[in-house]
Every structure is written in C-alpha cells, then in structure tokens.
C-alpha positions as CSV (number, residue, x, y, z in Angstrom):
1,M,107.7,129.3,176.4
2,K,106.0,128.8,179.8
3,F,102.6,128.5,178.0
4,I,103.9,125.7,175.7
5,L,105.4,123.8,178.7
6,D,102.2,124.2,180.8
7,N,99.9,123.2,177.9
8,W,101.9,120.6,176.0
9,M,99.2,118.1,176.2
10,L,96.6,120.4,174.7
11,I,99.0,121.4,171.9
12,T,99.7,117.7,171.1
13,I,96.0,116.9,170.9
14,A,95.4,119.9,168.6
15,L,98.2,119.0,166.3
16,S,97.2,115.3,166.1
17,T,93.6,116.2,165.5
18,G,94.6,118.4,162.6
19,F,96.8,115.7,161.2
20,F,93.9,113.1,161.3
21,L,91.5,115.6,159.7
22,L,93.9,116.3,156.8
23,L,94.9,112.6,156.3
24,P,91.9,111.7,154.0
25,V,92.5,114.8,151.9
26,V,96.2,113.8,151.4
27,Q,95.3,110.2,150.7
28,G,92.6,111.3,148.2
29,A,95.1,113.4,146.3
30,T,97.4,110.4,145.7
31,A,94.8,107.8,145.0
32,T,93.0,107.9,141.7
33,G,90.4,105.2,142.4
34,I,86.9,105.8,140.9
35,S,83.4,104.7,141.7
36,P,81.4,102.6,139.3
37,T,79.5,105.7,138.1
38,E,82.7,107.6,137.4
39,A,84.1,104.5,135.6
40,V,81.1,104.5,133.2
41,Q,81.6,108.2,132.6
42,C,85.3,107.6,131.8
43,M,84.4,104.7,129.5
44,N,81.8,106.8,127.6
45,R,83.4,110.2,127.5
46,E,87.1,109.5,127.4
47,K,87.0,106.1,125.7
48,G,88.5,104.5,128.9
49,M,89.6,100.9,128.5
50,V,88.7,98.4,131.2
51,I,91.4,95.9,132.2
52,D,90.2,93.0,134.4
53,V,93.1,91.7,136.4
54,C,91.3,88.6,137.8
55,S,92.2,85.1,136.8
56,A,90.8,83.6,133.6
57,D,88.3,81.5,135.6
58,E,87.0,84.5,137.6
59,F,86.8,86.5,134.3
60,A,84.8,83.8,132.7
61,Q,82.2,83.8,135.5
62,N,81.5,87.6,135.5
63,H,83.2,90.7,134.0
64,I,82.3,94.2,132.9
65,K,81.1,94.2,129.3
66,G,84.0,95.2,127.0
67,A,86.7,94.5,129.6
68,V,89.9,92.8,128.6
69,N,91.3,90.1,130.8
70,V,95.0,90.5,131.7
71,P,95.7,88.6,135.0
72,L,97.7,90.5,137.5
73,D,100.7,88.2,137.3
74,E,100.9,88.8,133.5
75,L,100.2,92.5,133.6
76,E,103.8,93.8,133.2
77,D,104.3,91.6,130.1
78,R,100.9,92.0,128.4
79,L,99.7,95.6,129.2
80,G,101.8,97.2,126.5
81,K,100.3,94.9,123.9
82,T,96.8,95.4,125.2
83,V,96.8,99.2,125.6
84,K,99.3,100.7,123.2
85,N,98.6,104.4,123.8
86,K,99.9,105.3,127.2
87,S,97.6,108.4,127.4
88,T,94.5,106.3,127.0
89,P,92.5,106.2,130.3
90,V,92.8,102.7,131.9
91,I,90.4,101.4,134.5
92,M,91.8,98.4,136.5
93,V,89.1,96.0,137.9
94,C,89.2,92.9,140.0
95,A,86.7,91.1,142.2
96,A,86.9,93.4,145.3
97,G,89.4,96.2,144.5
98,S,92.6,95.0,146.2
99,R,94.4,93.5,143.1
100,S,93.3,96.5,140.9
101,K,95.2,98.8,143.2
102,R,98.4,96.8,142.7
103,A,97.7,96.7,139.0
104,Q,97.3,100.5,139.1
105,A,100.7,100.9,140.6
106,I,102.2,98.6,138.0
107,A,100.6,100.5,135.1
108,I,101.8,103.9,136.5
109,K,105.3,102.4,136.8
110,L,105.1,101.3,133.2
111,G,104.4,105.0,132.2
112,Y,100.6,105.0,131.7
113,E,99.3,108.5,132.4
114,K,95.6,108.0,133.4
115,V,95.2,104.9,135.4
116,H,92.3,104.3,137.8
117,S,91.3,101.5,140.1
118,L,87.6,100.7,140.5
119,H,86.7,101.1,144.2
120,G,85.1,98.0,145.4
121,G,85.8,96.1,142.2
122,L,83.3,94.0,140.4
123,K,81.3,93.7,143.6
124,A,80.6,97.4,143.7
125,W,79.8,97.4,140.0
126,K,77.1,94.7,140.6
127,E,75.8,96.6,143.6
128,A,75.4,99.7,141.4
129,N,73.2,97.5,139.1
130,L,75.5,97.9,136.2
131,P,75.6,95.2,133.5
132,V,78.0,92.3,133.6
133,A,78.9,89.7,131.0
134,K,79.8,86.1,131.1
135,A,82.3,84.4,128.7
C-alpha cells in the first residue's frame, strides 16, 4: 500500500499510457471503414454495392462508376428499395467520408449486416487514381 501511495503519479502515467495505446485498437474493432483498395476488392469479390450519399448535384459532377445515388437525407426511406438483400455488402461513399459514416450508422440501424464507409470518400478514391464517372 505504501508503494502505491508513494508512486501514485507513475502508476497513473502507466495506466493512461496503456489506455492511449489500446484506444486505436478498440476504435478499429468498432469501425468498419475501408480504404479505396479494399472497396474495389469488396466490389469485385463480394459483389459489394456502392451507395453514394452525396446530393444529386455532387453525384452528377463525379461519382464511382456503378454507384447508386441515395442522398443522406433520403437514406432511411430509399435504402430498402435500393439494396433489397440485407446481407449484401454495402459501401457508403460521400465527398470526404463524414456523411458516409453517418450513412453507415443508419444502414446498420436498418439491419444491414455488412456496411462499410469509404475512408476519405471520393477524394481518397481519386487520390488512389481509381476511375470516376460523370452523369
């Protein structure tokens, strides 16, 4: 007990360091975001469907080839009509990745089993030199 009282500061530093070292591991286990390369593999191997949650104007400017546009504010109403099988892998995409994370949460709430968010969104897709289409 005397050791703990004498070295409380060192013990606190050790515990907080351990916490911050484990934090990325815990966050990685809950998040199912994927890189552009992983998204291509999901599309090709598992027949993953790409849902672009940008506005119609943004979608018309640039989008991933084969993506279906379902704006984020219409997602709850239209996702069930767009992706009928809830076990189909779904990749949510937006311009930079923030809206797709919200879309991922909505899809999980609706009961979809394999929902991913593209890290970095369409911007990361373009930086990886992957093809885009225009409407």
